[in-house]
A tleap script that builds the chain and sets N, CA, C and O, in Angstrom:
source leaprc.protein.ff14SB
mol = sequence {
  NMET SER GLU ASN GLY ASP ARG ILE ILE ALA
  LEU ASP LYS GLU ARG MET GLN ALA MET ALA
  ASP LYS ASP ILE ALA LYS LEU ASN ASN LEU
  LEU CYS LYS ASP LEU ILE TYR THR HIE SER
  SER ALA ARG LEU ASP THR LYS GLN SER LEU
  ILE GLU ASN MET GLU SER GLY ALA THR VAL
  TYR THR SER VAL ILE PRO SER ASP VAL VAL
  ALA GLN ASP LEU GLY ASP THR VAL VAL LEU
  THR GLY VAL THR GLN ILE SER ILE ASP SER
  ASN GLY THR PRO LYS SER PHE GLY VAL ARG
  PHE THR ASP VAL TYR GLN ASN GLN ASN GLY
  THR TRP ARG MET VAL ALA TRP GLN SER THR
  LYS LEU PRO CVAL
}
set mol.1.N position { 238.313 -100.787 21.760 }
set mol.1.CA position { 237.342 -99.879 21.432 }
set mol.1.C position { 236.109 -100.638 21.231 }
set mol.1.O position { 236.220 -101.721 20.656 }
set mol.2.N position { 234.861 -100.218 21.639 }
set mol.2.CA position { 233.735 -100.980 21.436 }
set mol.2.C position { 233.337 -101.178 19.861 }
set mol.2.O position { 233.890 -100.554 18.956 }
set mol.3.N position { 232.416 -102.027 19.691 }
set mol.3.CA position { 231.710 -102.363 18.381 }
set mol.3.C position { 231.041 -101.194 17.783 }
set mol.3.O position { 231.163 -100.942 16.585 }
set mol.4.N position { 230.335 -100.472 18.586 }
set mol.4.CA position { 229.695 -99.315 17.952 }
set mol.4.C position { 230.827 -98.151 17.631 }
set mol.4.O position { 230.774 -97.483 16.598 }
set mol.5.N position { 231.765 -97.999 18.542 }
set mol.5.CA position { 232.829 -97.101 18.209 }
set mol.5.C position { 233.545 -97.384 16.843 }
set mol.5.O position { 233.813 -96.499 16.031 }
set mol.6.N position { 233.775 -98.484 16.709 }
set mol.6.CA position { 234.440 -98.823 15.528 }
set mol.6.C position { 233.565 -98.810 14.290 }
set mol.6.O position { 234.117 -98.679 13.197 }
set mol.7.N position { 232.309 -98.929 14.363 }
set mol.7.CA position { 231.357 -99.012 13.361 }
set mol.7.C position { 231.222 -97.388 12.864 }
set mol.7.O position { 231.331 -96.980 11.708 }
set mol.8.N position { 230.983 -96.681 13.944 }
set mol.8.CA position { 230.772 -95.069 13.882 }
set mol.8.C position { 231.953 -94.463 13.064 }
set mol.8.O position { 231.810 -93.734 12.083 }
set mol.9.N position { 233.094 -94.847 13.579 }
set mol.9.CA position { 234.316 -94.192 12.902 }
set mol.9.C position { 234.291 -94.452 11.425 }
set mol.9.O position { 234.480 -93.606 10.551 }
set mol.10.N position { 234.019 -95.796 11.246 }
set mol.10.CA position { 233.963 -96.219 9.692 }
set mol.10.C position { 232.943 -95.642 9.027 }
set mol.10.O position { 233.052 -95.313 7.846 }
set mol.11.N position { 231.860 -95.467 9.726 }
set mol.11.CA position { 230.600 -94.804 8.927 }
set mol.11.C position { 230.997 -93.241 8.710 }
set mol.11.O position { 230.606 -92.653 7.701 }
set mol.12.N position { 231.710 -92.659 9.594 }
set mol.12.CA position { 232.098 -91.234 9.594 }
set mol.12.C position { 232.851 -90.964 8.451 }
set mol.12.O position { 232.713 -89.960 7.752 }
set mol.13.N position { 233.828 -92.071 8.224 }
set mol.13.CA position { 234.861 -92.030 7.103 }
set mol.13.C position { 233.911 -91.968 5.771 }
set mol.13.O position { 234.074 -91.125 4.889 }
set mol.14.N position { 232.897 -92.974 5.747 }
set mol.14.CA position { 232.070 -93.113 4.547 }
set mol.14.C position { 231.297 -91.592 4.406 }
set mol.14.O position { 231.265 -91.057 3.298 }
set mol.15.N position { 230.784 -91.045 5.387 }
set mol.15.CA position { 230.220 -89.733 5.166 }
set mol.15.C position { 231.141 -88.550 4.702 }
set mol.15.O position { 230.745 -87.649 3.964 }
set mol.16.N position { 232.410 -88.647 5.208 }
set mol.16.CA position { 233.449 -87.590 4.624 }
set mol.16.C position { 233.640 -87.847 3.259 }
set mol.16.O position { 233.728 -86.930 2.442 }
set mol.17.N position { 233.718 -89.166 2.925 }
set mol.17.CA position { 234.057 -89.476 1.383 }
set mol.17.C position { 232.851 -89.048 0.660 }
set mol.17.O position { 232.953 -88.549 -0.460 }
set mol.18.N position { 231.648 -89.225 1.269 }
set mol.18.CA position { 230.259 -88.983 0.488 }
set mol.18.C position { 230.374 -87.278 0.143 }
set mol.18.O position { 230.149 -86.796 -0.968 }
set mol.19.N position { 230.707 -86.633 1.157 }
set mol.19.CA position { 230.951 -85.154 0.999 }
set mol.19.C position { 231.790 -84.749 -0.068 }
set mol.19.O position { 231.430 -83.822 -0.793 }
set mol.20.N position { 232.970 -85.389 -0.267 }
set mol.20.CA position { 233.938 -85.246 -1.175 }
set mol.20.C position { 233.415 -85.660 -2.597 }
set mol.20.O position { 233.724 -85.073 -3.633 }
set mol.21.N position { 232.590 -86.737 -2.512 }
set mol.21.CA position { 232.242 -87.530 -3.749 }
set mol.21.C position { 230.878 -86.568 -4.329 }
set mol.21.O position { 230.544 -86.633 -5.512 }
set mol.22.N position { 230.266 -85.817 -3.484 }
set mol.22.CA position { 229.018 -85.194 -3.715 }
set mol.22.C position { 227.753 -86.253 -3.979 }
set mol.22.O position { 226.881 -86.200 -4.846 }
set mol.23.N position { 227.968 -87.244 -2.908 }
set mol.23.CA position { 227.105 -88.360 -2.976 }
set mol.23.C position { 225.694 -87.967 -2.008 }
set mol.23.O position { 225.533 -88.341 -0.846 }
set mol.24.N position { 224.916 -87.280 -2.655 }
set mol.24.CA position { 223.764 -86.728 -1.885 }
set mol.24.C position { 223.025 -87.783 -1.453 }
set mol.24.O position { 222.753 -87.727 -0.254 }
set mol.25.N position { 222.564 -88.839 -2.113 }
set mol.25.CA position { 221.677 -89.822 -1.718 }
set mol.25.C position { 222.370 -90.404 -0.414 }
set mol.25.O position { 221.690 -90.552 0.602 }
set mol.26.N position { 223.792 -90.753 -0.435 }
set mol.26.CA position { 224.273 -91.338 0.920 }
set mol.26.C position { 224.267 -90.354 1.983 }
set mol.26.O position { 224.091 -90.657 3.163 }
set mol.27.N position { 224.464 -89.158 1.557 }
set mol.27.CA position { 224.462 -88.094 2.715 }
set mol.27.C position { 222.946 -87.923 3.384 }
set mol.27.O position { 222.769 -87.739 4.589 }
set mol.28.N position { 222.014 -88.004 2.516 }
set mol.28.CA position { 220.489 -87.983 3.049 }
set mol.28.C position { 220.184 -89.208 3.774 }
set mol.28.O position { 219.123 -89.218 4.398 }
set mol.29.N position { 220.951 -90.276 3.804 }
set mol.29.CA position { 220.834 -91.481 4.666 }
set mol.29.C position { 221.483 -91.319 5.849 }
set mol.29.O position { 220.952 -91.628 6.915 }
set mol.30.N position { 222.804 -90.771 5.753 }
set mol.30.CA position { 223.607 -90.509 6.996 }
set mol.30.C position { 223.309 -89.387 7.906 }
set mol.30.O position { 223.569 -89.471 9.106 }
set mol.31.N position { 222.775 -88.343 7.382 }
set mol.31.CA position { 222.525 -87.228 8.144 }
set mol.31.C position { 221.029 -87.279 8.740 }
set mol.31.O position { 220.028 -87.638 8.120 }
set mol.32.N position { 221.092 -86.858 10.033 }
set mol.32.CA position { 219.730 -86.873 10.864 }
set mol.32.C position { 218.898 -85.597 10.126 }
set mol.32.O position { 219.515 -84.662 9.616 }
set mol.33.N position { 217.613 -85.666 10.133 }
set mol.33.CA position { 216.764 -84.691 9.538 }
set mol.33.C position { 216.854 -83.354 10.396 }
set mol.33.O position { 216.445 -82.284 9.945 }
set mol.34.N position { 217.433 -83.485 11.703 }
set mol.34.CA position { 217.405 -82.233 12.525 }
set mol.34.C position { 218.911 -82.046 12.913 }
set mol.34.O position { 219.246 -81.680 14.040 }
set mol.35.N position { 219.859 -82.339 11.838 }
set mol.35.CA position { 221.185 -82.235 12.014 }
set mol.35.C position { 221.491 -80.698 12.446 }
set mol.35.O position { 220.808 -79.787 11.979 }
set mol.36.N position { 222.489 -80.468 13.309 }
set mol.36.CA position { 223.021 -79.097 13.601 }
set mol.36.C position { 224.548 -79.244 13.219 }
set mol.36.O position { 225.301 -79.990 13.846 }
set mol.37.N position { 224.903 -78.560 12.261 }
set mol.37.CA position { 226.351 -78.677 11.570 }
set mol.37.C position { 226.945 -77.206 11.885 }
set mol.37.O position { 226.383 -76.249 11.353 }
set mol.38.N position { 227.835 -77.032 12.559 }
set mol.38.CA position { 228.583 -75.922 12.868 }
set mol.38.C position { 230.040 -76.062 12.307 }
set mol.38.O position { 230.879 -76.855 12.733 }
set mol.39.N position { 230.215 -75.129 11.243 }
set mol.39.CA position { 231.486 -75.105 10.710 }
set mol.39.C position { 232.490 -74.282 11.404 }
set mol.39.O position { 232.187 -73.442 12.252 }
set mol.40.N position { 233.787 -74.560 10.997 }
set mol.40.CA position { 234.869 -73.839 11.791 }
set mol.40.C position { 234.718 -72.299 11.628 }
set mol.40.O position { 235.190 -71.570 12.500 }
set mol.41.N position { 234.130 -71.816 10.631 }
set mol.41.CA position { 233.888 -70.435 10.617 }
set mol.41.C position { 232.823 -70.004 11.433 }
set mol.41.O position { 232.604 -68.793 11.454 }
set mol.42.N position { 232.114 -70.759 12.113 }
set mol.42.CA position { 230.864 -70.587 13.030 }
set mol.42.C position { 229.734 -70.465 12.246 }
set mol.42.O position { 228.688 -70.205 12.840 }
set mol.43.N position { 229.705 -70.615 10.860 }
set mol.43.CA position { 228.348 -70.772 10.191 }
set mol.43.C position { 227.641 -71.953 10.386 }
set mol.43.O position { 228.213 -73.043 10.358 }
set mol.44.N position { 226.431 -71.832 10.584 }
set mol.44.CA position { 225.509 -72.967 11.126 }
set mol.44.C position { 224.837 -73.510 10.033 }
set mol.44.O position { 224.275 -72.704 9.292 }
set mol.45.N position { 224.764 -74.773 9.751 }
set mol.45.CA position { 223.954 -75.361 8.663 }
set mol.45.C position { 222.965 -76.424 9.258 }
set mol.45.O position { 223.208 -77.052 10.288 }
set mol.46.N position { 221.847 -76.560 8.522 }
set mol.46.CA position { 220.947 -77.732 8.891 }
set mol.46.C position { 221.156 -78.681 7.816 }
set mol.46.O position { 221.879 -78.409 6.858 }
set mol.47.N position { 220.535 -79.812 7.943 }
set mol.47.CA position { 220.773 -81.009 6.854 }
set mol.47.C position { 220.422 -80.269 5.475 }
set mol.47.O position { 221.248 -80.299 4.562 }
set mol.48.N position { 219.330 -79.677 5.340 }
set mol.48.CA position { 218.794 -79.082 4.190 }
set mol.48.C position { 219.891 -78.042 3.683 }
set mol.48.O position { 220.363 -78.048 2.546 }
set mol.49.N position { 220.187 -77.252 4.580 }
set mol.49.CA position { 221.262 -76.085 4.015 }
set mol.49.C position { 222.572 -76.577 3.642 }
set mol.49.O position { 223.276 -76.101 2.751 }
set mol.50.N position { 222.872 -77.647 4.449 }
set mol.50.CA position { 224.485 -78.208 4.014 }
set mol.50.C position { 224.305 -78.868 2.589 }
set mol.50.O position { 225.122 -78.644 1.696 }
set mol.51.N position { 223.324 -79.605 2.425 }
set mol.51.CA position { 223.206 -80.348 1.169 }
set mol.51.C position { 222.807 -79.234 -0.084 }
set mol.51.O position { 223.339 -79.364 -1.186 }
set mol.52.N position { 222.000 -78.328 0.135 }
set mol.52.CA position { 221.744 -77.447 -0.659 }
set mol.52.C position { 222.926 -76.578 -1.104 }
set mol.52.O position { 222.992 -76.199 -2.273 }
set mol.53.N position { 223.908 -76.235 -0.155 }
set mol.53.CA position { 225.116 -75.503 -0.526 }
set mol.53.C position { 225.936 -76.378 -1.334 }
set mol.53.O position { 226.528 -75.895 -2.299 }
set mol.54.N position { 226.051 -77.694 -1.038 }
set mol.54.CA position { 226.863 -78.537 -1.971 }
set mol.54.C position { 226.290 -78.672 -3.327 }
set mol.54.O position { 227.020 -78.547 -4.310 }
set mol.55.N position { 224.963 -78.931 -3.443 }
set mol.55.CA position { 224.376 -79.080 -4.676 }
set mol.55.C position { 224.318 -77.744 -5.488 }
set mol.55.O position { 224.240 -77.855 -6.711 }
set mol.56.N position { 224.347 -76.513 -4.946 }
set mol.56.CA position { 224.280 -75.516 -5.604 }
set mol.56.C position { 226.059 -75.015 -6.144 }
set mol.56.O position { 226.339 -74.146 -6.970 }
set mol.57.N position { 226.792 -75.682 -5.547 }
set mol.57.CA position { 228.411 -75.320 -5.800 }
set mol.57.C position { 228.725 -74.277 -4.784 }
set mol.57.O position { 229.899 -73.911 -4.743 }
set mol.58.N position { 227.878 -73.738 -3.957 }
set mol.58.CA position { 228.480 -72.803 -3.169 }
set mol.58.C position { 229.655 -73.252 -2.036 }
set mol.58.O position { 230.522 -72.498 -1.595 }
set mol.59.N position { 229.502 -74.367 -1.757 }
set mol.59.CA position { 230.541 -75.065 -0.936 }
set mol.59.C position { 230.714 -76.438 -1.811 }
set mol.59.O position { 229.781 -77.197 -2.075 }
set mol.60.N position { 232.062 -76.620 -2.210 }
set mol.60.CA position { 232.326 -77.972 -2.865 }
set mol.60.C position { 233.389 -78.533 -2.031 }
set mol.60.O position { 234.433 -77.882 -1.971 }
set mol.61.N position { 233.304 -79.640 -1.370 }
set mol.61.CA position { 234.207 -80.392 -0.614 }
set mol.61.C position { 235.111 -81.160 -1.673 }
set mol.61.O position { 234.576 -81.983 -2.416 }
set mol.62.N position { 236.329 -80.929 -1.742 }
set mol.62.CA position { 237.235 -81.608 -2.638 }
set mol.62.C position { 238.057 -82.894 -2.144 }
set mol.62.O position { 238.480 -83.805 -2.855 }
set mol.63.N position { 238.189 -82.742 -0.682 }
set mol.63.CA position { 238.896 -83.741 0.149 }
set mol.63.C position { 238.504 -83.564 1.676 }
set mol.63.O position { 238.592 -82.466 2.225 }
set mol.64.N position { 238.105 -84.609 2.276 }
set mol.64.CA position { 237.967 -84.652 3.734 }
set mol.64.C position { 238.553 -85.743 4.280 }
set mol.64.O position { 237.960 -86.812 4.133 }
set mol.65.N position { 239.852 -85.725 5.037 }
set mol.65.CA position { 240.591 -86.884 5.376 }
set mol.65.C position { 240.813 -86.599 6.900 }
set mol.65.O position { 241.483 -85.690 7.392 }
set mol.66.N position { 240.064 -87.628 7.567 }
set mol.66.CA position { 240.372 -87.622 9.227 }
set mol.66.C position { 241.407 -88.424 9.596 }
set mol.66.O position { 241.919 -89.308 8.910 }
set mol.67.N position { 241.755 -88.029 10.906 }
set mol.67.CA position { 242.889 -88.679 11.534 }
set mol.67.C position { 242.694 -88.633 13.049 }
set mol.67.O position { 241.870 -87.838 13.501 }
set mol.68.N position { 243.455 -89.501 13.943 }
set mol.68.CA position { 243.456 -89.451 15.306 }
set mol.68.C position { 241.861 -89.528 15.886 }
set mol.68.O position { 241.560 -88.937 16.922 }
set mol.69.N position { 241.047 -90.179 15.248 }
set mol.69.CA position { 239.670 -90.245 15.572 }
set mol.69.C position { 239.422 -91.234 16.803 }
set mol.69.O position { 239.776 -92.408 16.703 }
set mol.70.N position { 238.847 -90.780 17.895 }
set mol.70.CA position { 238.516 -91.609 19.044 }
set mol.70.C position { 236.997 -91.519 19.123 }
set mol.70.O position { 236.301 -90.545 18.835 }
set mol.71.N position { 236.597 -92.753 19.581 }
set mol.71.CA position { 235.010 -92.775 19.800 }
set mol.71.C position { 234.708 -93.029 21.268 }
set mol.71.O position { 235.362 -93.844 21.917 }
set mol.72.N position { 233.637 -92.268 21.819 }
set mol.72.CA position { 233.087 -92.695 23.090 }
set mol.72.C position { 231.822 -93.373 22.949 }
set mol.72.O position { 230.880 -92.646 22.630 }
set mol.73.N position { 231.591 -94.576 23.110 }
set mol.73.CA position { 230.257 -95.322 23.007 }
set mol.73.C position { 229.434 -94.961 24.237 }
set mol.73.O position { 229.841 -95.257 25.360 }
set mol.74.N position { 228.247 -94.309 24.033 }
set mol.74.CA position { 227.348 -94.093 25.152 }
set mol.74.C position { 226.090 -94.916 24.866 }
set mol.74.O position { 225.006 -94.481 25.255 }
set mol.75.N position { 226.160 -95.957 24.280 }
set mol.75.CA position { 224.900 -96.857 24.100 }
set mol.75.C position { 224.383 -96.520 22.636 }
set mol.75.O position { 224.903 -96.929 21.598 }
set mol.76.N position { 223.169 -95.630 22.746 }
set mol.76.CA position { 222.571 -95.462 21.370 }
set mol.76.C position { 223.083 -94.153 20.776 }
set mol.76.O position { 222.555 -93.652 19.783 }
set mol.77.N position { 224.158 -93.597 21.430 }
set mol.77.CA position { 224.759 -92.402 20.967 }
set mol.77.C position { 226.382 -92.792 21.037 }
set mol.77.O position { 226.889 -93.504 21.903 }
set mol.78.N position { 227.072 -92.159 19.925 }
set mol.78.CA position { 228.544 -92.371 19.986 }
set mol.78.C position { 229.160 -90.905 19.588 }
set mol.78.O position { 228.780 -90.316 18.576 }
set mol.79.N position { 230.072 -90.412 20.413 }
set mol.79.CA position { 230.640 -89.265 20.313 }
set mol.79.C position { 231.916 -89.387 19.629 }
set mol.79.O position { 232.663 -90.219 20.143 }
set mol.80.N position { 232.417 -88.713 18.492 }
set mol.80.CA position { 233.678 -88.863 18.013 }
set mol.80.C position { 234.396 -87.569 18.075 }
set mol.80.O position { 233.813 -86.492 17.948 }
set mol.81.N position { 235.755 -87.697 18.286 }
set mol.81.CA position { 236.549 -86.434 18.247 }
set mol.81.C position { 237.860 -86.688 17.533 }
set mol.81.O position { 238.406 -87.785 17.656 }
set mol.82.N position { 238.335 -85.832 16.873 }
set mol.82.CA position { 239.544 -86.220 16.117 }
set mol.82.C position { 239.907 -84.836 15.279 }
set mol.82.O position { 239.476 -83.724 15.584 }
set mol.83.N position { 240.831 -85.139 14.103 }
set mol.83.CA position { 241.281 -84.007 13.273 }
set mol.83.C position { 240.791 -84.479 11.921 }
set mol.83.O position { 240.542 -85.646 11.619 }
set mol.84.N position { 240.686 -83.378 11.126 }
set mol.84.CA position { 240.249 -83.593 9.766 }
set mol.84.C position { 240.909 -82.559 8.925 }
set mol.84.O position { 240.886 -81.373 9.252 }
set mol.85.N position { 241.560 -83.033 7.728 }
set mol.85.CA position { 242.225 -82.151 6.924 }
set mol.85.C position { 241.056 -81.850 5.589 }
set mol.85.O position { 240.657 -82.729 4.825 }
set mol.86.N position { 240.721 -80.656 5.553 }
set mol.86.CA position { 239.332 -80.416 4.555 }
set mol.86.C position { 240.065 -79.398 3.548 }
set mol.86.O position { 240.872 -78.533 3.888 }
set mol.87.N position { 239.575 -79.702 2.095 }
set mol.87.CA position { 240.025 -78.877 1.019 }
set mol.87.C position { 238.384 -78.699 0.399 }
set mol.87.O position { 237.517 -79.539 0.154 }
set mol.88.N position { 238.410 -77.372 0.291 }
set mol.88.CA position { 236.938 -76.990 -0.240 }
set mol.88.C position { 237.248 -75.904 -1.424 }
set mol.88.O position { 238.307 -75.288 -1.539 }
set mol.89.N position { 236.215 -75.805 -2.198 }
set mol.89.CA position { 235.886 -74.616 -3.170 }
set mol.89.C position { 234.851 -73.869 -2.661 }
set mol.89.O position { 233.734 -74.377 -2.766 }
set mol.90.N position { 234.942 -72.715 -2.098 }
set mol.90.CA position { 233.949 -71.724 -1.521 }
set mol.90.C position { 233.616 -70.658 -2.275 }
set mol.90.O position { 234.270 -69.615 -2.263 }
set mol.91.N position { 232.556 -70.850 -2.993 }
set mol.91.CA position { 232.133 -69.727 -4.108 }
set mol.91.C position { 233.140 -69.518 -4.877 }
set mol.91.O position { 233.420 -68.344 -5.121 }
set mol.92.N position { 233.944 -70.587 -5.457 }
set mol.92.CA position { 234.884 -70.538 -6.473 }
set mol.92.C position { 236.429 -70.201 -5.973 }
set mol.92.O position { 237.360 -70.015 -6.756 }
set mol.93.N position { 236.534 -70.154 -4.534 }
set mol.93.CA position { 237.766 -69.860 -4.140 }
set mol.93.C position { 238.278 -71.234 -3.273 }
set mol.93.O position { 237.669 -71.645 -2.285 }
set mol.94.N position { 239.396 -71.810 -3.772 }
set mol.94.CA position { 239.959 -73.095 -3.056 }
set mol.94.C position { 240.317 -72.543 -1.690 }
set mol.94.O position { 240.769 -71.418 -1.478 }
set mol.95.N position { 240.066 -73.447 -0.823 }
set mol.95.CA position { 240.748 -73.274 0.623 }
set mol.95.C position { 241.176 -74.567 1.244 }
set mol.95.O position { 240.466 -75.553 1.047 }
set mol.96.N position { 242.220 -74.669 1.946 }
set mol.96.CA position { 242.604 -76.054 2.570 }
set mol.96.C position { 243.029 -75.686 3.962 }
set mol.96.O position { 243.770 -74.722 4.154 }
set mol.97.N position { 242.509 -76.547 5.075 }
set mol.97.CA position { 242.716 -76.354 6.329 }
set mol.97.C position { 242.485 -77.557 7.290 }
set mol.97.O position { 241.833 -78.529 6.909 }
set mol.98.N position { 243.036 -77.486 8.571 }
set mol.98.CA position { 242.665 -78.618 9.394 }
set mol.98.C position { 241.785 -78.139 10.383 }
set mol.98.O position { 241.731 -76.940 10.659 }
set mol.99.N position { 241.008 -79.095 11.000 }
set mol.99.CA position { 240.007 -78.691 12.066 }
set mol.99.C position { 240.111 -79.867 13.027 }
set mol.99.O position { 240.412 -80.990 12.621 }
set mol.100.N position { 239.847 -79.585 14.374 }
set mol.100.CA position { 239.773 -80.541 15.225 }
set mol.100.C position { 238.003 -80.596 15.562 }
set mol.100.O position { 237.331 -79.571 15.679 }
set mol.101.N position { 237.543 -81.743 15.661 }
set mol.101.CA position { 235.989 -81.769 15.624 }
set mol.101.C position { 235.492 -82.747 16.588 }
set mol.101.O position { 236.077 -83.744 17.009 }
set mol.102.N position { 234.236 -82.282 16.896 }
set mol.102.CA position { 233.304 -83.277 17.739 }
set mol.102.C position { 232.079 -83.558 16.842 }
set mol.102.O position { 231.503 -82.677 16.203 }
set mol.103.N position { 231.742 -84.822 16.849 }
set mol.103.CA position { 230.854 -85.325 15.923 }
set mol.103.C position { 230.031 -86.279 16.666 }
set mol.103.O position { 230.550 -87.096 17.426 }
set mol.104.N position { 228.741 -86.206 16.474 }
set mol.104.CA position { 227.852 -87.043 17.471 }
set mol.104.C position { 226.744 -87.876 16.526 }
set mol.104.O position { 225.975 -87.277 15.774 }
set mol.105.N position { 226.761 -89.230 16.650 }
set mol.105.CA position { 225.946 -89.950 16.046 }
set mol.105.C position { 224.983 -90.776 16.994 }
set mol.105.O position { 225.398 -91.265 18.045 }
set mol.106.N position { 223.658 -90.905 16.559 }
set mol.106.CA position { 222.589 -91.481 17.419 }
set mol.106.C position { 222.080 -92.637 16.444 }
set mol.106.O position { 221.914 -92.543 15.228 }
set mol.107.N position { 221.858 -93.819 17.309 }
set mol.107.CA position { 220.952 -94.876 16.643 }
set mol.107.C position { 219.629 -94.540 16.653 }
set mol.107.O position { 219.063 -94.424 17.739 }
set mol.108.N position { 218.965 -94.343 15.503 }
set mol.108.CA position { 217.494 -94.079 15.247 }
set mol.108.C position { 216.902 -95.128 14.640 }
set mol.108.O position { 216.933 -95.357 13.430 }
set mol.109.N position { 216.217 -95.941 15.700 }
set mol.109.CA position { 215.480 -97.115 15.206 }
set mol.109.C position { 216.291 -97.989 14.267 }
set mol.109.O position { 215.820 -98.403 13.208 }
set mol.110.N position { 217.450 -98.245 14.657 }
set mol.110.CA position { 218.379 -99.217 14.167 }
set mol.110.C position { 219.333 -98.577 13.005 }
set mol.110.O position { 220.193 -99.263 12.454 }
set mol.111.N position { 219.119 -97.271 12.694 }
set mol.111.CA position { 220.025 -96.652 11.721 }
set mol.111.C position { 220.849 -95.709 12.346 }
set mol.111.O position { 220.324 -94.922 13.134 }
set mol.112.N position { 222.100 -95.653 12.119 }
set mol.112.CA position { 223.045 -94.613 12.759 }
set mol.112.C position { 223.073 -93.394 11.904 }
set mol.112.O position { 223.311 -93.457 10.698 }
set mol.113.N position { 222.833 -92.301 12.531 }
set mol.113.CA position { 222.888 -90.952 11.662 }
set mol.113.C position { 223.572 -89.893 12.480 }
set mol.113.O position { 223.540 -89.789 13.706 }
set mol.114.N position { 224.176 -89.149 11.648 }
set mol.114.CA position { 224.985 -87.959 12.407 }
set mol.114.C position { 224.001 -87.013 12.771 }
set mol.114.O position { 223.113 -86.783 11.950 }
set mol.115.N position { 223.999 -86.287 14.113 }
set mol.115.CA position { 223.169 -85.441 14.433 }
set mol.115.C position { 223.734 -84.242 14.876 }
set mol.115.O position { 222.963 -83.311 15.106 }
set mol.116.N position { 225.017 -84.079 15.051 }
set mol.116.CA position { 225.641 -82.732 15.424 }
set mol.116.C position { 227.086 -82.972 14.886 }
set mol.116.O position { 227.608 -84.084 14.814 }
set mol.117.N position { 227.653 -81.829 14.528 }
set mol.117.CA position { 229.227 -81.643 14.003 }
set mol.117.C position { 229.556 -80.230 14.540 }
set mol.117.O position { 228.816 -79.280 14.285 }
set mol.118.N position { 230.576 -80.115 15.219 }
set mol.118.CA position { 231.275 -78.788 15.620 }
set mol.118.C position { 232.827 -79.045 15.288 }
set mol.118.O position { 233.435 -80.080 15.560 }
set mol.119.N position { 233.304 -78.016 14.711 }
set mol.119.CA position { 234.750 -78.027 14.281 }
set mol.119.C position { 235.404 -76.619 14.661 }
set mol.119.O position { 234.737 -75.584 14.684 }
set mol.120.N position { 236.785 -76.672 14.960 }
set mol.120.CA position { 237.434 -75.596 15.237 }
set mol.120.C position { 238.725 -75.715 14.407 }
set mol.120.O position { 239.369 -76.764 14.386 }
set mol.121.N position { 239.118 -74.524 13.667 }
set mol.121.CA position { 240.143 -74.587 12.684 }
set mol.121.C position { 241.439 -74.648 13.675 }
set mol.121.O position { 241.504 -74.028 14.736 }
set mol.122.N position { 242.400 -75.448 13.186 }
set mol.122.CA position { 243.678 -75.737 13.817 }
set mol.122.C position { 244.733 -74.382 13.466 }
set mol.122.O position { 244.573 -73.784 12.402 }
set mol.123.N position { 245.578 -74.046 14.226 }
set mol.123.CA position { 246.394 -73.041 13.864 }
set mol.123.C position { 247.249 -73.303 12.704 }
set mol.123.O position { 247.590 -74.466 12.483 }
set mol.124.N position { 247.618 -72.392 11.972 }
set mol.124.CA position { 248.386 -72.561 10.692 }
set mol.124.C position { 249.846 -72.927 11.028 }
set mol.124.O position { 250.659 -73.113 10.123 }
savepdb mol mol.pdb
quit
């Protein structure tokens, strides 16, 4: 695997842990200002709305655990694909499910940031 691919897989694990830890400062650094985040429910978030939902408690990530992650290094862009087990509290209701995802990072003036996320729920 490429150096960028390994770096971004590790960075995305940090991002997932930051979501579970509610580490908003870290997320502000890792997420692109123009983020397009498509949830497995088809709900669409921007960076601002994703963080606002976490801060308000509307969506509380309690665990985000990736597996089978593969990176495609395209130079200043890295595309990740894999599987993630997600546990959340959505408006007070706990939910756990698996998703298959595509995640895109871009090198923006020397800083890697997530620019897009798309996930699809795995069959139960």
